[in-house]
Gaussian input, Z-matrix of N, CA and C with variables (Angstrom, degrees):
# hf/3-21g

backbone

0 1
 N
 C     1     B1
 C     2     B2     1     A1
 N     3     B3     2     A2     1     D1
 C     4     B4     3     A3     2     D2
 C     5     B5     4     A4     3     D3
 N     6     B6     5     A5     4     D4
 C     7     B7     6     A6     5     D5
 C     8     B8     7     A7     6     D6
 N     9     B9     8     A8     7     D7
 C    10    B10     9     A9     8     D8
 C    11    B11    10    A10     9     D9
 N    12    B12    11    A11    10    D10
 C    13    B13    12    A12    11    D11
 C    14    B14    13    A13    12    D12
 N    15    B15    14    A14    13    D13
 C    16    B16    15    A15    14    D14
 C    17    B17    16    A16    15    D15
 N    18    B18    17    A17    16    D16
 C    19    B19    18    A18    17    D17
 C    20    B20    19    A19    18    D18
 N    21    B21    20    A20    19    D19
 C    22    B22    21    A21    20    D20
 C    23    B23    22    A22    21    D21
 N    24    B24    23    A23    22    D22
 C    25    B25    24    A24    23    D23
 C    26    B26    25    A25    24    D24
 N    27    B27    26    A26    25    D25
 C    28    B28    27    A27    26    D26
 C    29    B29    28    A28    27    D27
 N    30    B30    29    A29    28    D28
 C    31    B31    30    A30    29    D29
 C    32    B32    31    A31    30    D30
 N    33    B33    32    A32    31    D31
 C    34    B34    33    A33    32    D32
 C    35    B35    34    A34    33    D33
 N    36    B36    35    A35    34    D34
 C    37    B37    36    A36    35    D35
 C    38    B38    37    A37    36    D36
 N    39    B39    38    A38    37    D37
 C    40    B40    39    A39    38    D38
 C    41    B41    40    A40    39    D39
 N    42    B42    41    A41    40    D40
 C    43    B43    42    A42    41    D41
 C    44    B44    43    A43    42    D42
 N    45    B45    44    A44    43    D43
 C    46    B46    45    A45    44    D44
 C    47    B47    46    A46    45    D45
 N    48    B48    47    A47    46    D46
 C    49    B49    48    A48    47    D47
 C    50    B50    49    A49    48    D48
 N    51    B51    50    A50    49    D49
 C    52    B52    51    A51    50    D50
 C    53    B53    52    A52    51    D51
 N    54    B54    53    A53    52    D52
 C    55    B55    54    A54    53    D53
 C    56    B56    55    A55    54    D54
 N    57    B57    56    A56    55    D55
 C    58    B58    57    A57    56    D56
 C    59    B59    58    A58    57    D57
 N    60    B60    59    A59    58    D58
 C    61    B61    60    A60    59    D59
 C    62    B62    61    A61    60    D60
 N    63    B63    62    A62    61    D61
 C    64    B64    63    A63    62    D62
 C    65    B65    64    A64    63    D63
 N    66    B66    65    A65    64    D64
 C    67    B67    66    A66    65    D65
 C    68    B68    67    A67    66    D66
 N    69    B69    68    A68    67    D67
 C    70    B70    69    A69    68    D68
 C    71    B71    70    A70    69    D69
 N    72    B72    71    A71    70    D70
 C    73    B73    72    A72    71    D71
 C    74    B74    73    A73    72    D72
 N    75    B75    74    A74    73    D73
 C    76    B76    75    A75    74    D74
 C    77    B77    76    A76    75    D75
 N    78    B78    77    A77    76    D76
 C    79    B79    78    A78    77    D77
 C    80    B80    79    A79    78    D78
 N    81    B81    80    A80    79    D79
 C    82    B82    81    A81    80    D80
 C    83    B83    82    A82    81    D81
 N    84    B84    83    A83    82    D82
 C    85    B85    84    A84    83    D83
 C    86    B86    85    A85    84    D84
 N    87    B87    86    A86    85    D85
 C    88    B88    87    A87    86    D86
 C    89    B89    88    A88    87    D87
 N    90    B90    89    A89    88    D88
 C    91    B91    90    A90    89    D89
 C    92    B92    91    A91    90    D90
 N    93    B93    92    A92    91    D91
 C    94    B94    93    A93    92    D92
 C    95    B95    94    A94    93    D93
 N    96    B96    95    A95    94    D94
 C    97    B97    96    A96    95    D95
 C    98    B98    97    A97    96    D96
 N    99    B99    98    A98    97    D97
 C   100   B100    99    A99    98    D98
 C   101   B101   100   A100    99    D99
 N   102   B102   101   A101   100   D100
 C   103   B103   102   A102   101   D101
 C   104   B104   103   A103   102   D102
 N   105   B105   104   A104   103   D103
 C   106   B106   105   A105   104   D104
 C   107   B107   106   A106   105   D105
 N   108   B108   107   A107   106   D106
 C   109   B109   108   A108   107   D107
 C   110   B110   109   A109   108   D108
 N   111   B111   110   A110   109   D109
 C   112   B112   111   A111   110   D110
 C   113   B113   112   A112   111   D111
 N   114   B114   113   A113   112   D112
 C   115   B115   114   A114   113   D113
 C   116   B116   115   A115   114   D114
 N   117   B117   116   A116   115   D115
 C   118   B118   117   A117   116   D116
 C   119   B119   118   A118   117   D117
 N   120   B120   119   A119   118   D118
 C   121   B121   120   A120   119   D119
 C   122   B122   121   A121   120   D120
 N   123   B123   122   A122   121   D121
 C   124   B124   123   A123   122   D122
 C   125   B125   124   A124   123   D123
 N   126   B126   125   A125   124   D124
 C   127   B127   126   A126   125   D125
 C   128   B128   127   A127   126   D126
 N   129   B129   128   A128   127   D127
 C   130   B130   129   A129   128   D128
 C   131   B131   130   A130   129   D129
 N   132   B132   131   A131   130   D130
 C   133   B133   132   A132   131   D131
 C   134   B134   133   A133   132   D132
 N   135   B135   134   A134   133   D133
 C   136   B136   135   A135   134   D134
 C   137   B137   136   A136   135   D135
 N   138   B138   137   A137   136   D136
 C   139   B139   138   A138   137   D137
 C   140   B140   139   A139   138   D138
 N   141   B141   140   A140   139   D139
 C   142   B142   141   A141   140   D140
 C   143   B143   142   A142   141   D141
 N   144   B144   143   A143   142   D142
 C   145   B145   144   A144   143   D143
 C   146   B146   145   A145   144   D144
 N   147   B147   146   A146   145   D145
 C   148   B148   147   A147   146   D146
 C   149   B149   148   A148   147   D147
 N   150   B150   149   A149   148   D148
 C   151   B151   150   A150   149   D149
 C   152   B152   151   A151   150   D150
 N   153   B153   152   A152   151   D151
 C   154   B154   153   A153   152   D152
 C   155   B155   154   A154   153   D153
 N   156   B156   155   A155   154   D154
 C   157   B157   156   A156   155   D155
 C   158   B158   157   A157   156   D156
 N   159   B159   158   A158   157   D157
 C   160   B160   159   A159   158   D158
 C   161   B161   160   A160   159   D159
 N   162   B162   161   A161   160   D160
 C   163   B163   162   A162   161   D161
 C   164   B164   163   A163   162   D162
 N   165   B165   164   A164   163   D163
 C   166   B166   165   A165   164   D164
 C   167   B167   166   A166   165   D165
 N   168   B168   167   A167   166   D166
 C   169   B169   168   A168   167   D167
 C   170   B170   169   A169   168   D168
 N   171   B171   170   A170   169   D169
 C   172   B172   171   A171   170   D170
 C   173   B173   172   A172   171   D171
 N   174   B174   173   A173   172   D172
 C   175   B175   174   A174   173   D173
 C   176   B176   175   A175   174   D174
 N   177   B177   176   A176   175   D175
 C   178   B178   177   A177   176   D176
 C   179   B179   178   A178   177   D177
 N   180   B180   179   A179   178   D178
 C   181   B181   180   A180   179   D179
 C   182   B182   181   A181   180   D180
 N   183   B183   182   A182   181   D181
 C   184   B184   183   A183   182   D182
 C   185   B185   184   A184   183   D183
 N   186   B186   185   A185   184   D184
 C   187   B187   186   A186   185   D185
 C   188   B188   187   A187   186   D186
 N   189   B189   188   A188   187   D187
 C   190   B190   189   A189   188   D188
 C   191   B191   190   A190   189   D189
 N   192   B192   191   A191   190   D190
 C   193   B193   192   A192   191   D191
 C   194   B194   193   A193   192   D192
 N   195   B195   194   A194   193   D193
 C   196   B196   195   A195   194   D194
 C   197   B197   196   A196   195   D195
 N   198   B198   197   A197   196   D196
 C   199   B199   198   A198   197   D197
 C   200   B200   199   A199   198   D198
 N   201   B201   200   A200   199   D199
 C   202   B202   201   A201   200   D200
 C   203   B203   202   A202   201   D201
 N   204   B204   203   A203   202   D202
 C   205   B205   204   A204   203   D203
 C   206   B206   205   A205   204   D204
 N   207   B207   206   A206   205   D205
 C   208   B208   207   A207   206   D206
 C   209   B209   208   A208   207   D207
 N   210   B210   209   A209   208   D208
 C   211   B211   210   A210   209   D209
 C   212   B212   211   A211   210   D210
 N   213   B213   212   A212   211   D211
 C   214   B214   213   A213   212   D212
 C   215   B215   214   A214   213   D213
 N   216   B216   215   A215   214   D214
 C   217   B217   216   A216   215   D215
 C   218   B218   217   A217   216   D216
 N   219   B219   218   A218   217   D217
 C   220   B220   219   A219   218   D218
 C   221   B221   220   A220   219   D219
 N   222   B222   221   A221   220   D220
 C   223   B223   222   A222   221   D221
 C   224   B224   223   A223   222   D222
 N   225   B225   224   A224   223   D223
 C   226   B226   225   A225   224   D224
 C   227   B227   226   A226   225   D225
 N   228   B228   227   A227   226   D226
 C   229   B229   228   A228   227   D227
 C   230   B230   229   A229   228   D228
 N   231   B231   230   A230   229   D229
 C   232   B232   231   A231   230   D230
 C   233   B233   232   A232   231   D231
 N   234   B234   233   A233   232   D232
 C   235   B235   234   A234   233   D233
 C   236   B236   235   A235   234   D234
 N   237   B237   236   A236   235   D235
 C   238   B238   237   A237   236   D236
 C   239   B239   238   A238   237   D237
 N   240   B240   239   A239   238   D238
 C   241   B241   240   A240   239   D239
 C   242   B242   241   A241   240   D240
 N   243   B243   242   A242   241   D241
 C   244   B244   243   A243   242   D242
 C   245   B245   244   A244   243   D243
 N   246   B246   245   A245   244   D244
 C   247   B247   246   A246   245   D245
 C   248   B248   247   A247   246   D246
 N   249   B249   248   A248   247   D247
 C   250   B250   249   A249   248   D248
 C   251   B251   250   A250   249   D249
 N   252   B252   251   A251   250   D250
 C   253   B253   252   A252   251   D251
 C   254   B254   253   A253   252   D252
 N   255   B255   254   A254   253   D253
 C   256   B256   255   A255   254   D254
 C   257   B257   256   A256   255   D255
 N   258   B258   257   A257   256   D256
 C   259   B259   258   A258   257   D257
 C   260   B260   259   A259   258   D258
 N   261   B261   260   A260   259   D259
 C   262   B262   261   A261   260   D260
 C   263   B263   262   A262   261   D261
 N   264   B264   263   A263   262   D262
 C   265   B265   264   A264   263   D263
 C   266   B266   265   A265   264   D264
 N   267   B267   266   A266   265   D265
 C   268   B268   267   A267   266   D266
 C   269   B269   268   A268   267   D267
 N   270   B270   269   A269   268   D268
 C   271   B271   270   A270   269   D269
 C   272   B272   271   A271   270   D270
 N   273   B273   272   A272   271   D271
 C   274   B274   273   A273   272   D272
 C   275   B275   274   A274   273   D273
 N   276   B276   275   A275   274   D274
 C   277   B277   276   A276   275   D275
 C   278   B278   277   A277   276   D276
 N   279   B279   278   A278   277   D277
 C   280   B280   279   A279   278   D278
 C   281   B281   280   A280   279   D279
 N   282   B282   281   A281   280   D280
 C   283   B283   282   A282   281   D281
 C   284   B284   283   A283   282   D282
 N   285   B285   284   A284   283   D283
 C   286   B286   285   A285   284   D284
 C   287   B287   286   A286   285   D285
 N   288   B288   287   A287   286   D286
 C   289   B289   288   A288   287   D287
 C   290   B290   289   A289   288   D288
 N   291   B291   290   A290   289   D289
 C   292   B292   291   A291   290   D290
 C   293   B293   292   A292   291   D291
 N   294   B294   293   A293   292   D292
 C   295   B295   294   A294   293   D293
 C   296   B296   295   A295   294   D294
 N   297   B297   296   A296   295   D295
 C   298   B298   297   A297   296   D296
 C   299   B299   298   A298   297   D297
 N   300   B300   299   A299   298   D298
 C   301   B301   300   A300   299   D299
 C   302   B302   301   A301   300   D300
 N   303   B303   302   A302   301   D301
 C   304   B304   303   A303   302   D302
 C   305   B305   304   A304   303   D303
 N   306   B306   305   A305   304   D304
 C   307   B307   306   A306   305   D305
 C   308   B308   307   A307   306   D306
 N   309   B309   308   A308   307   D307
 C   310   B310   309   A309   308   D308
 C   311   B311   310   A310   309   D309
 N   312   B312   311   A311   310   D310
 C   313   B313   312   A312   311   D311
 C   314   B314   313   A313   312   D312
 N   315   B315   314   A314   313   D313
 C   316   B316   315   A315   314   D314
 C   317   B317   316   A316   315   D315
 N   318   B318   317   A317   316   D316
 C   319   B319   318   A318   317   D317
 C   320   B320   319   A319   318   D318
 N   321   B321   320   A320   319   D319
 C   322   B322   321   A321   320   D320
 C   323   B323   322   A322   321   D321
 N   324   B324   323   A323   322   D322
 C   325   B325   324   A324   323   D323
 C   326   B326   325   A325   324   D324
 N   327   B327   326   A326   325   D325
 C   328   B328   327   A327   326   D326
 C   329   B329   328   A328   327   D327
 N   330   B330   329   A329   328   D328
 C   331   B331   330   A330   329   D329
 C   332   B332   331   A331   330   D330
 N   333   B333   332   A332   331   D331
 C   334   B334   333   A333   332   D332
 C   335   B335   334   A334   333   D333
 N   336   B336   335   A335   334   D334
 C   337   B337   336   A336   335   D335
 C   338   B338   337   A337   336   D336
 N   339   B339   338   A338   337   D337
 C   340   B340   339   A339   338   D338
 C   341   B341   340   A340   339   D339

   B1=1.4492
   B2=1.5215
   B3=1.3027
   B4=1.4591
   B5=1.5304
   B6=1.3217
   B7=1.4582
   B8=1.5207
   B9=1.3284
   B10=1.4629
   B11=1.5237
   B12=1.2962
   B13=1.4629
   B14=1.5221
   B15=1.3232
   B16=1.4521
   B17=1.5261
   B18=1.3284
   B19=1.4621
   B20=1.5171
   B21=1.3286
   B22=1.4581
   B23=1.5232
   B24=1.3242
   B25=1.4676
   B26=1.5239
   B27=1.3244
   B28=1.4631
   B29=1.5186
   B30=1.3218
   B31=1.4589
   B32=1.5308
   B33=1.3207
   B34=1.4671
   B35=1.5262
   B36=1.3253
   B37=1.4681
   B38=1.5257
   B39=1.3379
   B40=1.4677
   B41=1.5274
   B42=1.3203
   B43=1.4586
   B44=1.5189
   B45=1.3142
   B46=1.4648
   B47=1.5275
   B48=1.3291
   B49=1.4608
   B50=1.5194
   B51=1.3193
   B52=1.4601
   B53=1.5233
   B54=1.3232
   B55=1.4533
   B56=1.5139
   B57=1.3315
   B58=1.4600
   B59=1.5191
   B60=1.3191
   B61=1.4633
   B62=1.5189
   B63=1.3125
   B64=1.4534
   B65=1.5224
   B66=1.3139
   B67=1.4655
   B68=1.5217
   B69=1.3356
   B70=1.4636
   B71=1.5295
   B72=1.3470
   B73=1.4611
   B74=1.5276
   B75=1.3460
   B76=1.4623
   B77=1.5313
   B78=1.3242
   B79=1.4576
   B80=1.5318
   B81=1.3284
   B82=1.4627
   B83=1.5261
   B84=1.3358
   B85=1.4631
   B86=1.5244
   B87=1.3357
   B88=1.4674
   B89=1.5222
   B90=1.3240
   B91=1.4651
   B92=1.5205
   B93=1.3209
   B94=1.4602
   B95=1.5185
   B96=1.3167
   B97=1.4635
   B98=1.5264
   B99=1.3254
   B100=1.4665
   B101=1.5176
   B102=1.3334
   B103=1.4606
   B104=1.5276
   B105=1.3187
   B106=1.4683
   B107=1.5280
   B108=1.3392
   B109=1.4603
   B110=1.5341
   B111=1.3256
   B112=1.4560
   B113=1.5178
   B114=1.3220
   B115=1.4548
   B116=1.5263
   B117=1.3194
   B118=1.4533
   B119=1.5287
   B120=1.3154
   B121=1.4687
   B122=1.5284
   B123=1.3214
   B124=1.4690
   B125=1.5187
   B126=1.3217
   B127=1.4537
   B128=1.5233
   B129=1.3254
   B130=1.4677
   B131=1.5233
   B132=1.3361
   B133=1.4602
   B134=1.5249
   B135=1.3277
   B136=1.4621
   B137=1.5246
   B138=1.3156
   B139=1.4634
   B140=1.5227
   B141=1.3211
   B142=1.4569
   B143=1.5113
   B144=1.3213
   B145=1.4708
   B146=1.5223
   B147=1.3204
   B148=1.4623
   B149=1.5236
   B150=1.3295
   B151=1.4630
   B152=1.5119
   B153=1.3163
   B154=1.4580
   B155=1.5213
   B156=1.3222
   B157=1.4631
   B158=1.5206
   B159=1.3207
   B160=1.4645
   B161=1.5181
   B162=1.3279
   B163=1.4663
   B164=1.5261
   B165=1.3341
   B166=1.4679
   B167=1.5235
   B168=1.3190
   B169=1.4581
   B170=1.5257
   B171=1.3278
   B172=1.4610
   B173=1.5305
   B174=1.3296
   B175=1.4618
   B176=1.5171
   B177=1.3378
   B178=1.4658
   B179=1.5308
   B180=1.3271
   B181=1.4630
   B182=1.5375
   B183=1.3257
   B184=1.4645
   B185=1.5203
   B186=1.3182
   B187=1.4696
   B188=1.5266
   B189=1.3270
   B190=1.4618
   B191=1.5243
   B192=1.3289
   B193=1.4620
   B194=1.5170
   B195=1.3457
   B196=1.4571
   B197=1.5222
   B198=1.3332
   B199=1.4585
   B200=1.5215
   B201=1.3219
   B202=1.4657
   B203=1.5210
   B204=1.3360
   B205=1.4607
   B206=1.5281
   B207=1.3325
   B208=1.4629
   B209=1.5277
   B210=1.3217
   B211=1.4596
   B212=1.5190
   B213=1.3338
   B214=1.4661
   B215=1.5202
   B216=1.3238
   B217=1.4599
   B218=1.5250
   B219=1.3445
   B220=1.4576
   B221=1.5158
   B222=1.3333
   B223=1.4623
   B224=1.5253
   B225=1.3368
   B226=1.4581
   B227=1.5229
   B228=1.3150
   B229=1.4639
   B230=1.5262
   B231=1.3132
   B232=1.4677
   B233=1.5232
   B234=1.3296
   B235=1.4581
   B236=1.5201
   B237=1.3084
   B238=1.4713
   B239=1.5193
   B240=1.3313
   B241=1.4446
   B242=1.5138
   B243=1.3277
   B244=1.4566
   B245=1.5166
   B246=1.3224
   B247=1.4626
   B248=1.5180
   B249=1.3106
   B250=1.4587
   B251=1.5245
   B252=1.3177
   B253=1.4675
   B254=1.5165
   B255=1.3307
   B256=1.4665
   B257=1.5185
   B258=1.3254
   B259=1.4550
   B260=1.5100
   B261=1.3213
   B262=1.4559
   B263=1.5281
   B264=1.3265
   B265=1.4618
   B266=1.5160
   B267=1.3124
   B268=1.4587
   B269=1.5301
   B270=1.3125
   B271=1.4613
   B272=1.5263
   B273=1.3310
   B274=1.4538
   B275=1.5148
   B276=1.3279
   B277=1.4623
   B278=1.5170
   B279=1.3366
   B280=1.4512
   B281=1.5352
   B282=1.3327
   B283=1.4681
   B284=1.5305
   B285=1.3330
   B286=1.4593
   B287=1.5194
   B288=1.3296
   B289=1.4691
   B290=1.5213
   B291=1.3130
   B292=1.4608
   B293=1.5177
   B294=1.3086
   B295=1.4613
   B296=1.5288
   B297=1.3299
   B298=1.4626
   B299=1.5280
   B300=1.3292
   B301=1.4716
   B302=1.5264
   B303=1.3253
   B304=1.4643
   B305=1.5169
   B306=1.3218
   B307=1.4640
   B308=1.5291
   B309=1.3404
   B310=1.4595
   B311=1.5233
   B312=1.3092
   B313=1.4710
   B314=1.5197
   B315=1.3338
   B316=1.4682
   B317=1.5216
   B318=1.3251
   B319=1.4562
   B320=1.5122
   B321=1.3303
   B322=1.4573
   B323=1.5262
   B324=1.3347
   B325=1.4551
   B326=1.5230
   B327=1.3102
   B328=1.4584
   B329=1.5196
   B330=1.3335
   B331=1.4712
   B332=1.5240
   B333=1.3259
   B334=1.4610
   B335=1.5219
   B336=1.3205
   B337=1.4573
   B338=1.5199
   B339=1.3053
   B340=1.4716
   B341=1.4553
   A1=111.18
   A2=118.07
   A3=122.38
   A4=111.11
   A5=117.99
   A6=121.67
   A7=110.21
   A8=117.28
   A9=121.70
   A10=110.38
   A11=118.43
   A12=121.65
   A13=110.76
   A14=117.73
   A15=120.92
   A16=109.95
   A17=117.11
   A18=121.42
   A19=111.78
   A20=116.77
   A21=120.64
   A22=110.34
   A23=117.00
   A24=121.04
   A25=110.56
   A26=116.99
   A27=120.61
   A28=110.84
   A29=117.71
   A30=121.42
   A31=110.39
   A32=117.45
   A33=121.14
   A34=110.59
   A35=117.24
   A36=121.07
   A37=110.64
   A38=117.87
   A39=121.07
   A40=111.43
   A41=117.23
   A42=120.19
   A43=110.93
   A44=117.26
   A45=120.31
   A46=110.66
   A47=117.30
   A48=121.18
   A49=112.47
   A50=117.93
   A51=119.67
   A52=109.93
   A53=115.31
   A54=121.42
   A55=107.84
   A56=117.41
   A57=117.94
   A58=111.71
   A59=116.12
   A60=121.07
   A61=107.36
   A62=115.57
   A63=120.49
   A64=109.32
   A65=115.01
   A66=120.60
   A67=111.87
   A68=117.85
   A69=119.61
   A70=112.86
   A71=117.66
   A72=120.11
   A73=109.30
   A74=117.33
   A75=118.84
   A76=112.01
   A77=115.08
   A78=122.67
   A79=106.65
   A80=116.81
   A81=121.51
   A82=111.17
   A83=114.84
   A84=122.74
   A85=107.96
   A86=116.45
   A87=121.66
   A88=110.52
   A89=114.60
   A90=123.48
   A91=106.98
   A92=116.44
   A93=121.25
   A94=108.66
   A95=115.75
   A96=121.90
   A97=106.32
   A98=116.05
   A99=120.88
   A100=108.01
   A101=116.23
   A102=122.07
   A103=110.39
   A104=115.35
   A105=123.62
   A106=113.03
   A107=115.77
   A108=121.14
   A109=108.26
   A110=116.23
   A111=121.27
   A112=110.13
   A113=115.51
   A114=122.01
   A115=107.69
   A116=118.59
   A117=127.16
   A118=111.17
   A119=116.08
   A120=121.25
   A121=110.69
   A122=117.12
   A123=122.65
   A124=107.33
   A125=115.12
   A126=120.38
   A127=109.39
   A128=116.30
   A129=121.25
   A130=108.80
   A131=116.05
   A132=122.41
   A133=108.96
   A134=117.00
   A135=118.59
   A136=111.56
   A137=116.14
   A138=120.50
   A139=108.20
   A140=116.02
   A141=120.76
   A142=114.81
   A143=118.83
   A144=122.92
   A145=110.03
   A146=115.30
   A147=119.47
   A148=107.53
   A149=116.37
   A150=121.80
   A151=111.18
   A152=114.83
   A153=121.80
   A154=106.28
   A155=115.97
   A156=121.21
   A157=107.26
   A158=116.75
   A159=121.61
   A160=105.30
   A161=117.03
   A162=121.71
   A163=107.68
   A164=115.29
   A165=121.62
   A166=109.01
   A167=116.42
   A168=121.70
   A169=108.31
   A170=116.86
   A171=122.46
   A172=111.93
   A173=117.53
   A174=120.95
   A175=111.00
   A176=115.88
   A177=120.23
   A178=112.02
   A179=116.65
   A180=122.28
   A181=108.37
   A182=117.79
   A183=119.50
   A184=111.63
   A185=115.08
   A186=122.41
   A187=107.55
   A188=115.65
   A189=119.77
   A190=108.70
   A191=115.69
   A192=120.52
   A193=106.67
   A194=115.94
   A195=119.52
   A196=110.53
   A197=114.03
   A198=120.99
   A199=108.32
   A200=115.62
   A201=119.62
   A202=109.48
   A203=117.10
   A204=121.73
   A205=112.19
   A206=116.90
   A207=121.14
   A208=112.25
   A209=116.68
   A210=120.22
   A211=111.54
   A212=116.39
   A213=121.04
   A214=111.18
   A215=114.68
   A216=121.67
   A217=107.07
   A218=116.57
   A219=119.81
   A220=110.12
   A221=117.01
   A222=121.61
   A223=107.60
   A224=115.07
   A225=121.30
   A226=107.96
   A227=116.30
   A228=121.48
   A229=110.74
   A230=115.78
   A231=121.88
   A232=109.70
   A233=115.64
   A234=120.86
   A235=114.85
   A236=118.69
   A237=122.28
   A238=110.11
   A239=115.51
   A240=120.38
   A241=109.90
   A242=115.02
   A243=121.67
   A244=109.53
   A245=115.45
   A246=122.19
   A247=108.15
   A248=115.74
   A249=121.62
   A250=107.55
   A251=116.46
   A252=121.80
   A253=109.52
   A254=115.66
   A255=121.48
   A256=109.51
   A257=114.32
   A258=120.68
   A259=113.18
   A260=113.72
   A261=127.13
   A262=111.77
   A263=114.72
   A264=121.96
   A265=110.59
   A266=115.68
   A267=119.91
   A268=107.28
   A269=117.19
   A270=120.64
   A271=109.45
   A272=116.28
   A273=120.99
   A274=112.27
   A275=114.92
   A276=123.04
   A277=109.02
   A278=116.01
   A279=122.46
   A280=108.89
   A281=117.30
   A282=119.59
   A283=111.86
   A284=114.83
   A285=121.87
   A286=108.13
   A287=116.12
   A288=120.70
   A289=109.41
   A290=114.82
   A291=122.08
   A292=104.39
   A293=116.69
   A294=120.24
   A295=112.42
   A296=117.59
   A297=120.27
   A298=112.00
   A299=117.68
   A300=122.09
   A301=109.81
   A302=116.77
   A303=121.82
   A304=114.12
   A305=116.89
   A306=119.24
   A307=111.68
   A308=118.67
   A309=122.53
   A310=112.87
   A311=116.47
   A312=121.39
   A313=110.94
   A314=114.95
   A315=121.21
   A316=107.96
   A317=114.87
   A318=119.91
   A319=110.39
   A320=115.42
   A321=120.18
   A322=109.78
   A323=115.38
   A324=121.45
   A325=106.44
   A326=116.41
   A327=121.17
   A328=107.45
   A329=115.26
   A330=120.89
   A331=108.14
   A332=115.90
   A333=120.65
   A334=110.13
   A335=115.53
   A336=121.28
   A337=110.66
   A338=117.28
   A339=125.28
   A340=110.10
   D1=-33.79
   D2=-178.68
   D3=-62.66
   D4=-38.81
   D5=178.79
   D6=-62.59
   D7=-40.73
   D8=178.78
   D9=-62.23
   D10=-46.71
   D11=-179.49
   D12=-64.81
   D13=-38.55
   D14=178.10
   D15=-64.67
   D16=-41.81
   D17=178.53
   D18=-64.21
   D19=-42.57
   D20=178.36
   D21=-64.78
   D22=-41.64
   D23=178.52
   D24=-63.47
   D25=-42.71
   D26=178.67
   D27=-63.79
   D28=-42.67
   D29=179.43
   D30=-63.78
   D31=-44.10
   D32=179.02
   D33=-62.39
   D34=-39.17
   D35=178.36
   D36=-65.04
   D37=-45.04
   D38=178.63
   D39=-62.83
   D40=-40.52
   D41=179.34
   D42=-65.51
   D43=-37.16
   D44=179.72
   D45=-69.66
   D46=-30.00
   D47=-178.53
   D48=-80.41
   D49=-23.73
   D50=-177.66
   D51=-73.26
   D52=143.83
   D53=179.64
   D54=-109.32
   D55=120.76
   D56=-179.61
   D57=-68.19
   D58=146.07
   D59=176.36
   D60=-85.52
   D61=123.59
   D62=-179.91
   D63=-95.63
   D64=155.80
   D65=-178.89
   D66=-62.42
   D67=-27.14
   D68=-177.74
   D69=-94.54
   D70=5.20
   D71=175.61
   D72=-67.17
   D73=144.43
   D74=179.69
   D75=-66.77
   D76=151.35
   D77=176.83
   D78=-102.62
   D79=135.17
   D80=-175.46
   D81=-100.58
   D82=136.19
   D83=176.35
   D84=-131.57
   D85=151.43
   D86=-179.02
   D87=-115.61
   D88=139.90
   D89=172.20
   D90=-127.52
   D91=147.14
   D92=174.96
   D93=-124.40
   D94=137.98
   D95=171.72
   D96=-104.53
   D97=118.09
   D98=178.65
   D99=-144.05
   D100=134.17
   D101=-175.59
   D102=55.03
   D103=36.24
   D104=177.97
   D105=58.57
   D106=35.05
   D107=172.66
   D108=-136.46
   D109=154.56
   D110=178.04
   D111=-90.63
   D112=141.31
   D113=173.95
   D114=-131.31
   D115=114.91
   D116=-3.93
   D117=-77.77
   D118=155.97
   D119=178.16
   D120=-80.06
   D121=-25.38
   D122=174.36
   D123=-122.38
   D124=126.47
   D125=-177.05
   D126=-126.30
   D127=116.62
   D128=178.01
   D129=-82.88
   D130=128.56
   D131=-179.69
   D132=-131.98
   D133=157.86
   D134=179.03
   D135=-78.31
   D136=134.48
   D137=173.48
   D138=-72.74
   D139=152.84
   D140=176.35
   D141=80.41
   D142=4.79
   D143=-179.17
   D144=-117.73
   D145=147.87
   D146=170.32
   D147=-76.24
   D148=143.28
   D149=-175.52
   D150=-125.24
   D151=150.73
   D152=167.10
   D153=-120.47
   D154=120.44
   D155=175.14
   D156=-98.83
   D157=121.14
   D158=173.20
   D159=-97.28
   D160=112.34
   D161=-177.22
   D162=-108.68
   D163=115.06
   D164=178.91
   D165=-99.87
   D166=126.07
   D167=177.22
   D168=-96.10
   D169=99.98
   D170=-179.35
   D171=-86.49
   D172=0.71
   D173=178.45
   D174=-82.29
   D175=167.74
   D176=179.04
   D177=-96.18
   D178=15.11
   D179=175.04
   D180=-130.69
   D181=157.04
   D182=178.68
   D183=-65.72
   D184=158.43
   D185=176.47
   D186=-132.43
   D187=157.52
   D188=174.30
   D189=-127.91
   D190=104.30
   D191=174.98
   D192=-70.30
   D193=126.23
   D194=-179.86
   D195=-144.25
   D196=137.10
   D197=174.07
   D198=-152.03
   D199=113.50
   D200=176.87
   D201=-65.68
   D202=-38.30
   D203=-177.92
   D204=-65.72
   D205=-32.89
   D206=177.82
   D207=-89.85
   D208=-11.96
   D209=-176.74
   D210=68.03
   D211=37.45
   D212=-174.96
   D213=-127.68
   D214=141.02
   D215=176.45
   D216=-155.00
   D217=124.77
   D218=-176.75
   D219=-153.48
   D220=126.38
   D221=174.02
   D222=-83.68
   D223=133.64
   D224=-178.62
   D225=-124.01
   D226=116.90
   D227=-179.74
   D228=-63.78
   D229=158.43
   D230=177.79
   D231=-56.63
   D232=133.26
   D233=176.86
   D234=74.89
   D235=5.62
   D236=-177.50
   D237=-112.22
   D238=175.96
   D239=175.44
   D240=-136.97
   D241=159.82
   D242=-179.20
   D243=-136.52
   D244=148.65
   D245=174.43
   D246=-100.14
   D247=131.20
   D248=-179.70
   D249=-125.91
   D250=120.93
   D251=-179.48
   D252=-95.77
   D253=130.80
   D254=178.49
   D255=-141.02
   D256=164.83
   D257=172.56
   D258=90.43
   D259=-177.98
   D260=4.12
   D261=-68.52
   D262=148.80
   D263=-176.82
   D264=-106.32
   D265=146.70
   D266=169.24
   D267=-82.26
   D268=160.98
   D269=179.83
   D270=-57.99
   D271=136.06
   D272=179.35
   D273=156.63
   D274=-172.93
   D275=-179.24
   D276=-108.33
   D277=134.52
   D278=-177.37
   D279=-128.58
   D280=96.22
   D281=-178.37
   D282=-69.85
   D283=151.51
   D284=174.34
   D285=-143.62
   D286=163.66
   D287=-178.43
   D288=-154.61
   D289=163.15
   D290=165.68
   D291=-91.00
   D292=106.98
   D293=-174.44
   D294=-59.65
   D295=-26.38
   D296=178.94
   D297=-74.94
   D298=-18.38
   D299=-178.34
   D300=-140.48
   D301=52.73
   D302=-174.18
   D303=-60.73
   D304=-27.30
   D305=-179.01
   D306=-68.32
   D307=-24.45
   D308=-177.15
   D309=-114.14
   D310=-47.74
   D311=-169.60
   D312=-90.62
   D313=91.31
   D314=178.90
   D315=-134.68
   D316=150.13
   D317=178.39
   D318=-159.04
   D319=-178.15
   D320=-178.93
   D321=-150.73
   D322=136.32
   D323=167.65
   D324=-89.68
   D325=134.53
   D326=177.14
   D327=-116.04
   D328=105.34
   D329=-179.38
   D330=-90.48
   D331=127.78
   D332=-178.76
   D333=-139.47
   D334=160.44
   D335=178.60
   D336=82.67
   D337=-172.69
   D338=172.45
   D339=165.22

């Protein structure tokens, strides 16, 4: 009987520690800047959701993630990453760039659905 009670106690403890995912929790996406280009250059995201973009700068020079349409601007040191919160977005295209290398590093978020 003691094993049963210990198992029930352990299960109750694990359930209390778990955090439910809510519908309004942000969805996380990753972008990488390497050789002054974004990977992926086109990123499909859900419309109507808050987003967290994790942008990793794999280059040996700083980058500046910038998007007027997303209302985001963030300098990212070489070899580092930054979290950028955006949204919720309506369906559409949201261009972004590395302002330090605009001729090469360009991309777009494509928000769809709702």
